C-alpha positions as CSV (number, residue, x, y, z in Angstrom):
1,M,-0.1,-0.3,-0.2
2,K,1.4,3.1,-1.0
3,S,0.8,5.8,1.5
4,V,-1.8,8.3,0.0
5,L,0.2,11.1,2.9
6,Y,2.0,11.6,0.3
7,T,-0.5,13.3,-2.0
8,N,-0.4,16.3,0.3
9,P,2.0,18.7,0.0
10,F,0.8,20.8,3.6
11,V,2.8,17.7,5.6
12,S,6.3,17.1,5.5
13,K,7.3,13.5,5.8
14,K,10.4,12.5,7.2
15,I,11.4,8.5,7.6
16,I,14.3,8.2,10.1
17,N,15.4,4.3,9.1
18,Q,19.7,4.2,10.8
19,S,19.4,0.5,10.8
20,G,18.6,1.0,6.7
21,E,15.8,-1.5,7.5
22,D,13.9,-2.9,4.3
23,F,11.2,-5.1,5.7
24,N,12.3,-7.6,2.7
25,K,12.1,-9.8,6.2
26,P,9.0,-10.4,7.2
27,A,8.0,-9.1,10.6
28,I,6.2,-7.8,13.3
29,I,5.5,-4.0,13.3
30,I,4.1,-2.5,16.2
31,A,4.1,1.6,16.8
32,N,2.2,4.1,18.6
33,H,-1.0,5.1,18.2
34,T,-2.8,8.6,18.4
35,S,-4.3,9.5,14.9
36,F,-5.9,7.8,12.2
37,L,-2.9,8.9,10.1
38,D,-0.8,6.3,12.0
39,I,-1.9,3.3,9.5
40,L,-1.1,5.9,6.4
41,A,2.5,6.8,7.9
42,V,3.2,3.2,8.5
43,G,2.1,2.7,4.4
44,M,4.7,4.6,4.0
45,L,7.5,2.2,5.4
46,H,6.6,-1.1,2.9
47,P,3.9,-1.6,0.4
48,K,3.7,-5.6,1.9
49,I,2.0,-5.1,5.4
50,I,-1.1,-6.3,6.6
51,Y,-2.7,-4.5,9.5
52,L,-4.1,-6.0,12.4
53,V,-7.5,-4.0,13.1
54,N,-9.9,-3.3,15.6
55,D,-13.7,-5.3,14.1
56,W,-15.2,-1.7,14.0
57,V,-12.7,-0.5,11.5
58,Y,-13.1,-3.7,9.2
59,K,-17.1,-3.4,9.6
60,S,-17.0,0.6,9.2
61,P,-19.5,1.7,6.1
62,I,-17.0,4.5,6.1
63,F,-13.6,2.5,5.6
64,G,-14.5,-0.7,5.7
65,K,-14.1,-2.1,2.1
66,A,-11.2,-0.2,1.6
67,V,-9.4,-1.8,4.6
68,Q,-10.9,-5.0,3.4
69,L,-9.5,-4.9,0.1
70,A,-6.1,-3.8,1.2
71,G,-5.9,-7.0,3.5
72,F,-6.7,-5.8,6.9
73,Y,-7.0,-8.3,9.5
74,P,-9.6,-8.0,12.0
75,V,-8.7,-9.2,15.6
76,S,-11.4,-7.9,17.9
77,E,-12.3,-11.4,19.0
78,G,-8.7,-13.0,19.1
79,I,-6.1,-14.0,16.9
80,D,-6.2,-17.8,17.0
81,N,-9.1,-17.9,14.8
82,G,-6.6,-16.2,12.0
83,L,-3.2,-17.7,12.5
84,E,-3.1,-19.9,9.1
85,H,-4.4,-16.9,7.6
86,L,-1.7,-14.9,8.3
87,R,0.9,-17.8,8.5
88,N,0.3,-17.5,4.8
89,K,0.5,-13.9,4.2
90,V,4.3,-14.4,6.2
91,A,5.2,-16.5,3.8
92,Q,4.2,-14.3,1.0
93,G,6.4,-11.7,2.4
94,Y,3.9,-9.5,4.3
95,S,4.8,-8.0,7.4
96,L,2.0,-7.7,10.7
97,M,1.3,-4.6,12.1
98,A,-0.6,-4.2,15.1
99,F,-0.7,-0.8,17.5
100,P,-0.2,-2.6,21.2
101,E,-2.0,0.0,22.7
102,G,-5.5,-1.3,21.1
103,T,-6.6,2.2,20.6
104,R,-5.6,5.4,19.7
105,S,-4.5,8.1,22.6
106,R,-5.4,11.3,23.3
107,T,-2.5,12.3,25.5
108,N,0.5,11.1,23.5
109,K,1.3,8.8,26.5
110,I,1.8,5.5,25.5
111,R,-0.9,3.2,26.7
112,R,-0.7,-0.5,28.2
113,F,0.1,-3.1,25.5
114,H,-2.2,-5.8,24.5
115,K,-0.3,-9.0,23.9
116,G,-1.6,-9.8,20.5
117,A,1.4,-8.7,18.5
118,F,4.3,-10.1,21.1
119,Y,1.8,-13.4,21.2
120,L,2.1,-13.5,16.9
121,A,5.9,-12.9,17.0
122,E,6.2,-16.0,19.3
123,K,4.0,-18.1,17.8
124,F,5.7,-17.4,13.8
125,N,9.2,-17.0,15.7
126,M,9.4,-13.4,14.0
127,D,11.4,-10.0,14.9
128,I,9.4,-7.4,16.2
129,V,10.0,-4.1,14.7
130,P,9.2,-1.0,17.3
131,V,8.4,2.3,14.6
132,L,8.2,5.6,16.6
133,I,5.1,8.0,15.1
134,H,5.6,11.5,16.1
135,G,3.5,14.7,14.8
136,N,0.2,12.6,13.8
137,S,-1.8,14.0,16.8
138,E,-1.2,17.1,16.0
139,V,-2.2,17.1,12.5
140,L,-5.5,15.0,12.6
141,P,-5.7,15.0,16.4
142,K,-7.8,12.1,17.6
143,G,-12.2,13.2,17.2
144,S,-10.9,15.8,14.5
145,F,-11.5,15.2,10.2
146,V,-9.7,18.1,8.9
147,I,-5.9,17.4,8.4
148,K,-3.8,20.5,10.0
149,N,-0.7,21.7,7.9
150,G,2.5,19.8,10.3
151,S,5.2,17.2,9.9
152,I,5.3,14.0,10.9
153,T,8.1,12.0,12.0
154,V,8.5,8.3,11.3
155,K,11.3,6.3,13.3
156,I,12.1,2.8,12.7
157,L,14.0,0.9,15.4
158,D,16.3,-1.6,15.5
159,R,14.8,-5.4,15.3
160,I,14.0,-7.3,17.8
161,S,14.9,-11.1,17.5
162,P,12.6,-13.8,19.3
163,G,15.4,-14.8,21.5
164,N,16.1,-11.6,23.0
């Protein structure tokens, strides 16, 4: 998925990737979550990412069809029923993306992590790639529908191997 964030000239976008991560080896990507734009920000990193989302996103009358066509996967009722589907996607070279907080924060403070992403990393013996997103909560705050001028920075941290 090529991010539509690139079409907005009033939002500067910066990716910091000091480790040279290319996502050619599938991983579990985890990131903080403060804005609907977080999905698009992660979409700037690589085209082969399956997003794990809440059912309301998947069934939304506004976003539902688009996220279904993009290959997003609903996990609200647990991940166990989707293991085979997700395993097949990983075998096709897709990374799995989860916001371990489970919902967007209004305060920019990272909330308690749910265990789904870590469960998948263990179950599939995959690396975790932490990603930090900064600026999205100012460009499109939770509850707002107007994108403001601003800047977004996405920082890719070093991979964490299953044995670490």
